[in-house]
C-alpha positions in Angstrom: 11.3 -36.6 -1.6 10.5 -32.6 -1.5 10.7 -31.2 2.2 8.9 -28.1 3.4 11.3 -25.0 2.1 12.3 -26.8 -0.7 9.7 -26.2 -3.0 8.2 -22.9 -4.5 5.0 -22.1 -2.4 2.4 -20.9 -5.1 0.6 -18.8 -2.9 3.6 -16.9 -2.0 3.7 -13.4 -0.7 2.8 -12.4 2.9 0.7 -9.5 3.8 0.0 -8.3 7.5 -1.8 -5.1 9.1 -2.8 -4.0 12.4 -5.0 -0.9 13.3 -6.1 0.7 16.6 -9.5 1.8 16.4 -8.9 4.3 19.3 -6.1 5.8 17.5 -3.4 4.6 20.0 0.3 4.7 18.3 2.2 1.3 18.0 5.9 0.7 17.9 6.9 -0.7 14.5 8.5 -3.8 16.2 5.2 -5.6 16.3 4.4 -5.6 12.7 8.0 -6.4 11.9 7.9 -9.5 14.1 4.7 -10.7 12.7 6.4 -11.2 9.2 8.7 -13.8 10.8 6.4 -16.9 10.8 5.5 -16.1 7.2 9.3 -16.1 6.1 8.7 -18.9 3.8 6.2 -17.0 1.8 8.9 -14.7 0.6 12.2 -15.3 -1.3 13.9 -12.0 -0.2 13.5 -9.9 -3.1 11.2 -7.5 -1.6 9.6 -6.4 1.8 8.2 -3.4 3.2 5.9 -1.6 5.4 3.4 1.4 5.6 2.7 3.0 8.9 0.0 6.3 9.5 0.6 8.8 12.1 4.5 8.5 12.5 5.1 12.3 11.8 2.7 14.1 14.1 5.2 17.3 14.5 5.0 17.6 10.3 1.2 16.1 10.2 0.2 19.2 8.0 3.0 18.6 5.3 3.6 16.2 2.5 6.1 13.5 3.4 8.0 12.5 0.6 10.1 9.3 0.6 12.5 9.1 -2.4 15.3 6.9 -3.5 17.9 8.5 -5.4 20.9 6.6 -7.6 23.5 9.5 -7.5 24.2 12.7 -5.4 23.7 14.7 -8.8 20.3 13.1 -9.0 19.1 14.2 -5.7 20.5 17.6 -6.2 18.6 18.0 -9.4 15.6 16.4 -7.9 15.7 18.7 -5.0 15.9 21.9 -7.5 12.7 20.5 -9.3 10.8 20.1 -6.0 11.9 23.6 -5.0 9.9 25.0 -8.2 6.7 23.7 -6.7 7.0 23.3 -2.8 8.2 24.9 0.3 10.4 22.3 1.6 10.1 22.7 5.4 12.8 19.8 6.4 14.7 17.2 4.6 16.9 14.6 5.9 18.2 11.1 5.1 15.9 8.2 6.3 17.7 6.7 9.2 18.7 3.2 8.3 20.9 0.7 10.2 23.7 -1.5 8.2 23.1 -5.1 8.2 24.5 -7.7 6.1 20.9 -8.8 4.8 20.2 -5.8 3.2 22.7 -4.7 0.4 23.1 -2.2 -2.4 20.9 0.3 -1.0 20.3 3.6 -3.1 20.4 6.8 -1.4 17.3 7.1 0.9 15.9 10.7 1.7 12.5 12.2 2.7 11.1 15.7 2.4 8.3 17.4 4.2 6.7 19.8 1.8 3.9 22.2 1.2 2.6 23.1 -2.2 3.2 26.5 -3.2 0.1 28.6 -3.2 1.1 30.5 -6.2 1.6 27.0 -8.3 -1.7 25.8 -7.1 -3.4 28.9 -8.3 -1.5 29.1 -11.8 -2.6 25.3 -12.6 -6.1 25.5 -10.7 -5.5 22.1 -9.1 -6.3 21.1 -5.5 -3.5 20.1 -3.6 -3.8 16.2 -3.8 -4.1 16.4 -7.6 -1.2 18.7 -7.8 1.3 16.4 -5.6 0.0 13.2 -7.6 1.1 14.9 -10.6 4.5 16.2 -9.6 5.1 12.5 -7.9 4.1 10.8 -11.5 6.3 13.4 -13.2 9.1 12.6 -11.1 8.8 8.7 -11.5 8.2 8.8 -14.9 10.7 11.5 -16.3 13.6 11.6 -13.9 15.9 8.8 -14.1 17.5 7.8 -10.9 15.0 9.3 -8.5 12.0 7.6 -7.4 9.1 8.7 -5.1 7.9 5.9 -3.1 5.7 7.8 -0.3 3.8 10.8 -0.8 1.1 11.2 2.0 0.7 13.4 5.2 1.6 11.8 8.2 2.4 8.4 6.8 5.6 6.8 5.6 6.5 3.8 3.6 9.5 1.9 4.1 10.6 -0.8 1.5 13.6 -2.4 0.0 14.9 -5.6 -1.6 15.2 -8.3 1.4 13.0 -10.4 3.5 10.5 -8.1 5.5 11.9 -8.8 8.9 15.1 -7.8 7.9 13.6 -4.6 6.1 12.2 -3.6 9.0 15.3 -3.9 11.2 17.2 -1.9 8.4 14.8 1.2 8.6 14.7 0.8 12.4 11.1 0.8 12.6 11.2 0.1 16.3 11.9 3.9 16.5 8.4 5.0 14.9 5.1 5.0 16.3 2.0 4.6 14.3 -2.0 4.0 14.9 -1.7 1.7 11.8 0.7 -0.3 10.0 0.7 -2.6 6.6 3.4 -5.1 5.9 4.6 -7.3 2.9 6.9 -10.0 2.0 7.3 -10.4 -1.8 7.6 -13.7 -4.0 7.8 -12.2 -7.2 6.9 -14.5 -10.0 6.9 -12.5 -13.5 8.7 -9.3 -12.4 12.1 -8.3 -11.3 13.0 -7.9 -7.5 13.9 -4.1 -7.1 13.8 -1.6 -4.4 11.0 0.4 -6.1 9.2 -2.7 -6.9 8.8 -4.0 -3.3 5.5 -3.3 -1.7 3.9 -1.2 -0.5 2.7 0.8 -3.4 1.6 4.2 -2.5 0.0 7.3 -3.9 -0.8 10.4 -1.4 -2.1 8.6 1.5 -3.1 5.2 -0.2 -0.9 2.3 0.2 -1.4 -1.0 -1.0 0.0 -4.5 -0.1 -1.0 -7.3 -2.4 -0.5 -11.3 -2.5 -1.4 -12.9 -5.6 -1.2 -12.2 -9.6 -3.3 -9.9 -11.5 -4.4 -11.8 -14.8 -6.3 -8.5 -15.9 -3.4 -6.3 -15.7 -3.1 -5.1 -19.2 -6.6 -4.1 -19.5 -6.5 -2.4 -16.1 -3.4 -0.6 -17.2 -4.6 0.5 -20.3 -7.7 2.2 -18.9 -6.3 4.0 -15.9 -3.5 5.2 -18.0 -6.1 7.4 -19.9 -6.4 9.5 -16.7 -2.7 10.5 -16.2 -1.5 7.5 -14.1 1.8 5.7 -15.3 2.6 2.2 -14.6 6.2 1.9 -15.0 7.3 0.2 -11.8 7.6 -3.6 -13.5 4.9 -5.1 -11.4 1.3 -5.4 -11.7 0.3 -4.4 -8.1 1.0 -0.7 -8.7 -2.2 -0.7 -10.8 -4.4 -1.3 -8.0 -3.2 1.7 -6.0 -3.9 3.8 -9.0 -7.2 2.2 -9.4 -8.4 3.0 -5.7 -7.2 6.5 -6.1 -9.2 7.2 -9.2 -12.3 5.5 -8.0 -12.3 6.8 -4.4 -10.4 10.4 -4.8 -11.3 11.2 -8.5 -14.6 9.7 -8.4 -15.7 9.8 -5.1 -16.7 6.4 -4.8 -16.9 4.9 -1.1 -14.8 2.2 0.0 -17.4 -0.5 -0.3 -18.3 0.8 -4.0 -14.5 0.5 -5.0 -14.4 -3.0 -3.6 -17.7 -3.8 -5.9 -15.8 -2.6 -8.9 -12.4 -4.2 -8.1 -13.9 -7.5 -7.0 -17.2 -7.2 -8.8 -20.0 -9.6 -8.1 -20.7 -12.1 -10.5 -23.7 -11.0 -12.5 -25.9 -14.2 -11.3 -25.0 -12.7 -7.8 -26.2 -9.3 -8.5 -29.4 -10.6 -10.3 -30.1 -12.6 -6.9 -29.9 -9.8 -4.5 -33.3 -9.1 -2.7 -32.5 -5.4 -2.0 -33.4 -3.6 -5.2 -31.3 -0.4 -4.6 -28.2 -2.8 -3.7 -28.8 -4.7 -7.0 -29.1 -1.5 -9.1 -25.9 0.0 -7.6 -23.8 -3.1 -8.0 -25.2 -3.3 -11.8 -24.3 0.2 -12.3 -20.7 -0.2 -10.8 -20.3 -3.2 -12.9 -21.5 -1.4 -16.3 -19.4 1.7 -15.8 -16.5 0.4 -14.8 -15.9 -2.8 -16.6 -12.3 -2.3 -17.1 -11.4 -2.0 -13.5 -12.6 -5.5 -12.6 -9.3 -7.2 -11.3 -9.2 -10.8 -12.0 -6.7 -13.5 -10.8 -5.9 -14.5 -7.3 -5.6 -11.8 -4.9 -5.5 -10.5 -1.3 -5.0 -7.0 -0.5 -5.0 -4.7 2.3 -5.5 -0.9 1.4 -4.2 1.7 4.0 -5.4 5.2 4.0 -5.4 8.0 6.5 -7.9 6.9 9.3 -8.1 3.2 8.3 -7.6 -0.1 6.6 -9.6 -2.3 4.1 -8.8 -6.0 3.3 -10.2 -7.3 0.2 -10.0 -10.8 -1.4 -10.8 -11.7 -4.9 -14.6 -12.9 -5.3 -13.4 -16.5 -5.6 -11.1 -16.2 -2.5 -8.0 -17.8 -4.3 -5.3 -16.3 -1.9 -5.6 -16.7 2.0 -6.4 -14.0 4.1 -7.6 -14.2 8.2 -8.7 -11.2 10.4 -8.6 -11.3 14.3 -9.5 -8.5 17.1 -8.4 -8.0 20.5 -9.7 -4.8 22.4 -9.4 -1.9 20.1 -7.2 -3.4 17.7 -7.9 -5.2 14.6 -5.2 -7.7 12.7 -5.2 -9.0 9.3 -2.7 -11.3 7.9 -2.2 -14.0 5.2 -1.9 -16.7 8.2 -3.2 -16.7 11.8 0.3 -17.3 12.9 1.1 -13.7 12.4 -1.7 -12.4 14.3 -0.8 -14.7 17.0 2.5 -13.1 16.9 1.3 -9.6 17.3 -1.6 -10.7 19.6 -1.4 -14.3 21.4 -5.1 -14.1 22.7 -6.4 -12.6 19.4 -10.4 -13.2 19.4 -12.8 -13.5 16.8 -10.4 -14.9 14.1 -12.1 -15.4 11.1 -11.7 -15.5 7.1 -13.4 -13.0 5.1 -15.6 -14.1 2.1 -14.6 -13.7 -1.5 -15.1 -10.2 -2.6 -16.4 -8.8 0.7 -14.3 -5.8 1.9 -13.4 -5.7 5.6 -13.3 -1.8 6.3 -11.7 -0.6 9.8 -11.6 3.0 10.7 -10.1 5.0 13.5 -12.6 6.7 15.7 -13.5 10.1 14.7 -10.4 12.6 15.7 -8.7 9.9 17.4 -5.7 10.4 15.2 
């Protein structure tokens, strides 16, 4: 007879998040501990965290986190960065040697400012400029991978269980107003450092539990707009879809959610609000290739907020809780109770309905 822990969990992968509406900064130890009760949702092939508000002294610069295979690759990449950016500060990301995390690459961070002369000559705004440079490094520079590229935020990920990854990166030494976390249970793709969640572009970060059956259609569409899906996992395409819809197309988060987890046509036709009905129909008609099908629950992190979203059939678990100015999101209530034993208003969002939480204006 199979016992608990001896069989693969079909709904594997764990996600968690916490945000302070008042912009109060919290230690990374809280989110690291939240992953422990969900240990069996991972298998040690990937864990990671995204944190917002952790670099106040460099808040005006893009924080690039990179993996390097060799010292020569690092030198070549630094020379490349200097062609496009002023490097304000660079250093190894501090880590702690632990037996559970092995074969780590060289892990560095660079705080950079795009060169005004390059922006002028290319006629690009800052964000598009940075996105293109990040894509070029990840696509064309073997042995170098930019895994975080936003302002005043950072991603930390590795091959390992998430609670070990948090210890490895010494997350208790960081403070942020918002944190997301992921424990990976890869089913169709390999476990490697770049393939761990969160996946990021600029200040957007995505953690995901589930499987994207529409991946090929989503990937073919999004790559027409300069994005490259080459990280050997389906989740990265969600990050690029959200960047495209919100940053490039100017949709609201709610509208982007109505593209990714679009209501069924029967649901749209049944809406009493004519404007809402027309808007949902418009989004389904204009962006049909960006409908994400298959079971999923995701948390999107961005500057000043979080968005949690289930697939429209709610085939993956996700619960939300509150206490004071804090909102907690996780695959299981046990993770929320670890962060806040007295959490209130614990509830499960409906399928396809986004939960959007934002920090008070000016609080971060």
